[in-house]
N, C-alpha and C positions, 0 to 999 in steps of 0.2 A: 276483435273485428279485423278482417283481412285488410292489409295496406293496399290502397288503390292508387295507381298512377294517374294523377289528375289530367295528364296529357291525353288520355283516351277519350275525354269529353270534348269532341271536336265541334266545328261550326255546324255541320249538317248531320252528324251521326256520332255514335259512340264506337270507337274501333281501336284495335291494338293487336299485338302479337299473341297468338293463342298459346296458352300454358305459361307465358311470361307475364303479359299484362292481363290476359283473360284466363285466369285460373278458375277452377270450379267455384271456389269460395267467392271470388270477385263477381262471377257471372250470376251466382245465386243472389248476391246482394243487389246487383243491377236489377234483377227480376223483382226483388222486394221494393226497390226504389221506384221502378216503373209502375208496379201495381199500385203503390201508394199515390204516385203522381196521377195515374189514371182515375183512381177512386176520388181524389180531390177534385177532379173535373167531371164527376158524375158518370164515369164510365163503368159499366158492369160486365161488358164482354168485348173481347178484342179478337182479331184474327192474327195468327202467327204463321209466317212462311219462311223457307230457307233456301239458299242457293245450293249448288252441288259441290261446294268445297268439302274436303274430307272431315273437317272439324265441325261442320254446320249442325248435323243432326244431334251430336252430343251437346253442343252449346244450347240448342233449342230445348233439349230435355231439361238441362240445368236451369236455364232462364225461366222455363215454364213452371218449374217447381217453386221458384221464387215468386213469380207473378201470382200463381194460384194460392200461395200462402197468405196473400193479402185479401183473398175473397173475390178476385176477378176471374171470370170464366174465359176459357180460350177455345177458339175454333182453330184447330191445327190443319193447315193447308198442305202440309208435307213439303216436298221440294218443288219449288215453282220459280219462274222468273219474277223479278221485282214487280213488273207490271201486273202480274196476276194477283199479287198481294194487294197492290193499290186497287185493282178492280174489285176485290172482295169488299173493300171499304164502301163501295157504291152499291154492292149487290146483296150483302148479307146483313143480318141483324146484329151489327157490331158498331161500336162507337169509337174505335181506334184500332191500332195494330202495330206489329213489329215485323220487320223483314230482317232476317239474319243473312248478311252478305258481306263478303270482302270486296265486292265489286271488281275493280281492275287492279287491286293491290296484289303484291306477291303472295304465293300460296300460304305462307305462315301467318298471314293476317286474316282477321275476320272482324265483323262488326254488326251494328244494329241500327237500322233506319226506323225511326219512330213516327207514327202518325196519330193525330188527335182529330177525331171526326174523319174528314177526308183530306185534311191539310197536314203538310209535313211539320214536325217539331224540330226547331233549329235555334241556334244562337243562344239567347238568354234562357230559353226554356230548357235547353240541354243542361245548362249550368244549374237551373233550378232542380233538375233531377239529381245532379251531383250533390247539391246541398241537402236534399232529402236523405241521400245515402250517408253523407257525413254525419248528419244528426242521428241517424239510426233509429228514428221513431217511425216504425213501419205500421201500416194498417194490418189487421189480421182477419182471417176468414178461411173459408174452404172452397176455393174455386174448382170448377170441373174442366175437363179437357175432352172435346169431341173432335173427331177427324172429319174433314170435308174435302171432296175432290172438286175443285173449282174449274179445272182445266177444260172440260167439255163446254161449259157455258162461256168461258173466256174465248175459246176458239170460235164458237158459234156467233157470239156478239161481234167480234172483230171482223169475221168474214162477211157478216151482213152489212157492215158499214162501208164496204167498198164494192165496186162493180168492175171487175177485170174483163176487158173486152175480148182479149185473145190470150193464148198461152205464151206469155212472155218467157223468154229464155234467160234464166238467171242462175248464178252460182251463189250458194249460201254457205258461209263459214261460221259455224257456231262456236268455234274455239274450245270445244268440249265443255262449254259453260251451260248456264241455265236455259239458254235458248234451245239447247238440244232437247229439252223436255216437251217442246211445243211446235218446233219449227216444221218438222216433216208433216204433221197433221194439218197445220195451217196452210202450207203451200199446196198440199193435196186438195184441200177444201177450196182454195182459190183457183185451182185448175191451171197453175203455171207449170212451165217445163223447167223444173229445178234440178240442179246437180248439187249434192251436199258434200261439204268438207267438214270433218271433225264434229259431226252431230251426234256423238255418243257422249253422254255426261261422264266426265272424269275429272275430279277435283285436283288431280295432279297436274292438269293441263300439259299433257305429254308432247303435244305438237308445236304449240307456241303459246306465249302468254296471251290471255284474252283481252287485248286492247286494240280495237281496229282503227284507232287514230294514230297508231305508231307504225310508220312505213315498214319497218323490219318485220312486224307481225302479220302483215297482209300480203307477203310475197307469194304464198301458195294460192291465195285468192286471185291475185293478179294473173298468175301463171295459168290457173284453171279457166279464168274468163277468156283469155286469149286462145287457149287450147280448144275450148268447146265452142268458140264463136258466140259466147253469150252476149246479151244486150247490156247486162250490168252484173256487178258482184256486190253482195251485201255481207258485212261482218258485224258481229255483236261483241260487246264486252261481257265480263263474267256473269253479270246478273241481268243482262239484256235490257238495260235502260238507256244505253248509248249505242249509236249506230255508226258504222263506217261504210262508205259506198265508193265503188270504182266504176268508171264508165266502160264501154265496150272495148276501148283500147288499153284498159288497165290503168288509166289516169285516176288519181284520187279526187273525188268530189268532196271538198272539205265542208265542215259544218256550216260556215257562213253561206256557201254556195247552195247548200241544201235549204237553208232558211229562205234564200231568194227564190229557189225553184218552187217551194211550197207557197211562198208569199204571192208569187205571180198567179198561181192557181186560185188561191183563196180570195185574192182581191178582185177576181172576175165576178165573184158572187157577193163580195162585201167591199165595193169601191170606197176608198177613203178610210178604211179600217186601220187601227194601229197594228204594227208588227213589232214585237219586242225581241231584242237580241242583246248579247252581252258585249262588254267592252273589248273582248279579244277578237271579235269579228273584224274583217277588213274595213278600212276607212271608206272604201267605195260602196259598202252595203247601204248606208242611209240614202245615198243618191239614187241607187238602183231601185230601192223600195219606193222612193218618191216617184221615180219615172214609171213604176208599175201602178201608180195611183194609190199608194199606201202612205201611212203616217209612221215614219221610223221612230222607235223609242229605244234608245240605248240604255242599258241598265247594268248593275253590278253582276259579276260572275257568281254563279251558285244556283243550282237547280231549284232550291227552295225559294230563293229570292225572285227568280224569273217567274215561277209559277204564281207567286203572290202578285207580282207586278201585272201579269197577264189577267189575273182575276180582277184587279183594281181597274184596269184600263179597258176591260172587256175585249181584249185582243183575240182574234180568231186563231192566230198562229204565232209561234216564236221559237227561238232556239239559241243554242250556244255553239261556239266554235268546237267545243269538246264532243259534239255529237248528241247532246241532250236536245230533243225536239219536242215541242208541246203543241197540242191543238185543243182549242175550246170549241171549234166548229166541228159538229158531228162527233164529238169525243168528250172525255171526262177531264181534260186539262192536264193530266200527268204525263210524265216522260216514259214512254214504253217503245223501245226500238222495234218490237214485234209489230205493234200497230203502225209505226212509221214505215216499216218495210211493206206492209200491205197497202198503205196509202201511196207509197212510191211506185209500186207495181201497177196500181190503178192508173196513175199518171202516165207511166211508160206505155201502158196497153192502149192508150187512146190514139 
């Protein structure tokens, strides 16, 4: 059996350096371990999607071979933003899923975000998958693979959730990441006046690293906003689950400020509701949420932890300093920067 670096089993995902940590042998074993884990939880079919990194499609093929060898069926979504894979968990006849993404890590990295039902698998559960692999006692069967294009439904669903009052002038920087697969169609459907930067999928990330929360990587976005006289600029990370925003003057609107902007809007409809945010947000945030009529709940950093806390407290909105934002109001509760940008444009248009 291939030697597996235990370090790849992280808190929120399984990830490592392609061909070093994630060799074909290791990834096939991961597939067998995941399939066995899914079967033990009564799962017979899952959805699998991947970002636009150069290694993603090969990893998907090898992982799928391992998963189907346990008798679990796969619906292959192709290349999609992470949010579209999460969306499939709510829309398709599946009981779980895997998203292959390196998120905002350097290009040599890749990884696997796992869901059981519609909830993220993290912490102890990821270690449980590692233990299954170390034992090597895998389920066996003959699973099938069917392809499915979820993007049209995804764009339709999201555009129907917002009501853009006028053609907002916006600059969008996809960073050559997975947002490139959906952004132009969505912006067109929303009827906004969008200027696009780096919205061609390219897993080499030739223009800048796809992390819109790092000042260095949004210089082009800031410049373009000023040059075009746009009302705002929006950037996405590699798999489009984190957002970065700049205002009309090119000033960065950090994650905690975004939480507040959305909280103020949501609290008009849900006065007194809890708003969940992570410990990295500014110390002024609890007071400003209170002043807006909300109940501030500070929680540990980590998108899986925040999603769970929001479900527990029935919070309509929440978010992290890192640009992961979540809505239970008029949405599915997961972090998708594509939906967040539609919702932000809705606010700006009023």
